[in-house]
C-alpha positions as CSV (number, residue, x, y, z in Angstrom):
1,M,-45.5,27.5,72.7
2,F,-44.2,29.7,69.9
3,L,-46.1,32.7,71.2
4,I,-44.8,32.2,74.8
5,R,-41.2,32.0,73.5
6,S,-41.6,35.0,71.3
7,A,-43.2,37.0,74.1
8,F,-40.4,36.1,76.5
9,L,-37.7,37.1,74.0
10,L,-39.5,40.4,73.3
11,F,-39.6,41.0,77.0
12,L,-35.9,40.4,77.4
13,L,-35.1,42.7,74.5
14,V,-37.2,45.5,76.0
15,M,-35.6,45.0,79.4
16,L,-32.1,45.3,77.8
17,L,-32.9,48.6,76.2
18,P,-31.5,51.6,78.1
19,S,-33.9,53.9,79.8
20,D,-31.5,56.9,80.1
21,P,-31.9,59.3,77.2
22,R,-28.1,59.7,76.8
23,E,-27.7,56.0,76.6
24,Q,-30.5,55.7,74.2
25,A,-28.9,58.3,71.9
26,R,-25.6,56.4,72.2
27,L,-27.2,53.1,71.3
28,Y,-29.0,54.7,68.3
29,Q,-25.7,56.2,67.1
30,T,-23.8,52.9,67.5
31,A,-26.5,51.0,65.6
32,S,-26.5,53.7,62.9
33,Q,-22.7,53.5,62.5
34,A,-22.8,49.7,62.4
35,L,-25.5,49.8,59.7
36,H,-23.5,52.3,57.7
37,H,-20.3,50.2,58.1
38,A,-22.1,47.1,56.8
39,A,-23.8,49.0,53.9
40,T,-20.5,50.4,52.6
41,F,-18.5,47.2,52.9
42,C,-18.2,46.8,49.1
43,D,-17.0,50.3,48.7
44,R,-14.0,49.6,51.0
45,N,-13.4,46.0,49.8
46,G,-14.2,45.8,46.1
47,A,-12.1,42.8,45.3
48,I,-13.8,40.7,48.0
49,C,-17.2,41.7,46.7
50,R,-16.3,40.9,43.1
51,E,-15.1,37.4,44.1
52,A,-18.2,36.9,46.3
53,Q,-20.4,37.8,43.2
54,V,-18.6,35.0,41.2
55,H,-19.2,32.5,44.0
56,W,-22.8,33.6,44.5
57,A,-23.5,33.1,40.8
58,T,-22.1,29.6,40.9
59,F,-24.1,28.9,44.0
60,K,-27.3,30.1,42.3
61,D,-26.6,28.0,39.2
62,K,-26.1,24.9,41.4
63,L,-29.2,25.7,43.5
64,A,-31.3,26.0,40.3
65,V,-30.0,22.7,39.0
66,G,-30.6,21.0,42.4
67,S,-34.1,22.4,42.9
68,R,-35.1,21.5,39.3
69,M,-33.8,18.0,39.9
70,A,-35.8,17.7,43.2
71,I,-38.9,19.0,41.5
72,D,-38.5,16.6,38.6
73,L,-38.0,13.7,41.0
74,V,-41.1,14.6,42.9
75,N,-43.1,15.0,39.7
76,E,-41.9,11.6,38.4
77,R,-43.0,9.9,41.7
78,I,-46.4,11.6,41.5
79,S,-47.0,11.0,37.8
80,G,-45.4,7.6,37.6
81,Q,-43.2,8.7,34.6
82,P,-39.9,6.9,34.0
83,P,-36.8,8.8,35.3
84,G,-35.6,11.5,32.8
85,A,-38.9,11.9,30.9
86,S,-39.3,15.5,32.0
87,L,-35.8,16.7,31.2
88,A,-37.1,19.5,28.8
89,P,-36.8,23.0,30.3
90,W,-39.8,24.6,31.8
91,P,-41.5,27.2,29.6
92,G,-39.4,30.4,29.5
93,E,-36.6,28.7,31.4
94,K,-33.0,28.8,30.3
95,R,-31.4,25.7,31.9
96,P,-28.3,26.8,33.8
97,T,-25.1,25.3,32.5
98,L,-22.1,24.4,34.7
99,E,-20.2,22.9,31.8
100,R,-18.3,26.1,31.0
101,S,-16.5,25.9,34.3
102,L,-16.1,22.1,34.2
103,A,-14.9,21.9,30.5
104,P,-11.7,20.0,30.2
105,Q,-8.7,22.0,29.1
106,D,-5.7,20.4,27.3
107,T,-2.8,21.9,29.2
108,L,-0.2,19.2,28.4
109,K,2.9,20.1,26.4
110,P,4.3,17.6,23.9
111,A,7.2,16.9,26.3
112,D,4.6,16.0,29.0
113,R,3.0,13.4,26.6
114,T,6.2,11.4,26.2
115,P,6.9,9.0,29.0
116,A,9.9,9.7,31.2
117,W,11.1,6.2,30.9
118,R,10.7,3.3,28.5
119,L,10.9,-0.4,29.2
120,E,13.7,-1.8,27.1
121,A,12.8,-4.6,24.9
122,R,14.6,-7.8,26.0
123,A,16.4,-9.8,23.4
124,Q,14.5,-12.9,22.3
125,L,16.3,-16.1,23.3
């Protein structure tokens, strides 16, 4: 079934290609310009690319942690070890740490620590 579908899509692609030499040259030029435009995106939008690199690094860290967790869970099921027995890093692996971005920061001022109101003590009867 996969071969039939692939052959049909290839047939459609070939049928959509222009047969006129001028149209072929125009299609080639348009595709070339689109590729150049995509390849030089970061040259035109440096701030967006720098921000994307930060998000990509965070994504890769989370992916590494998640895949390691999944592999450890599968290995624990197969070997019958108790959960958490294989928490040591793999040889040559530096375990990614997400703590640096999740570390608590004390941003309260002393005025923020005092309550805005106090319950007045009632006189003893």
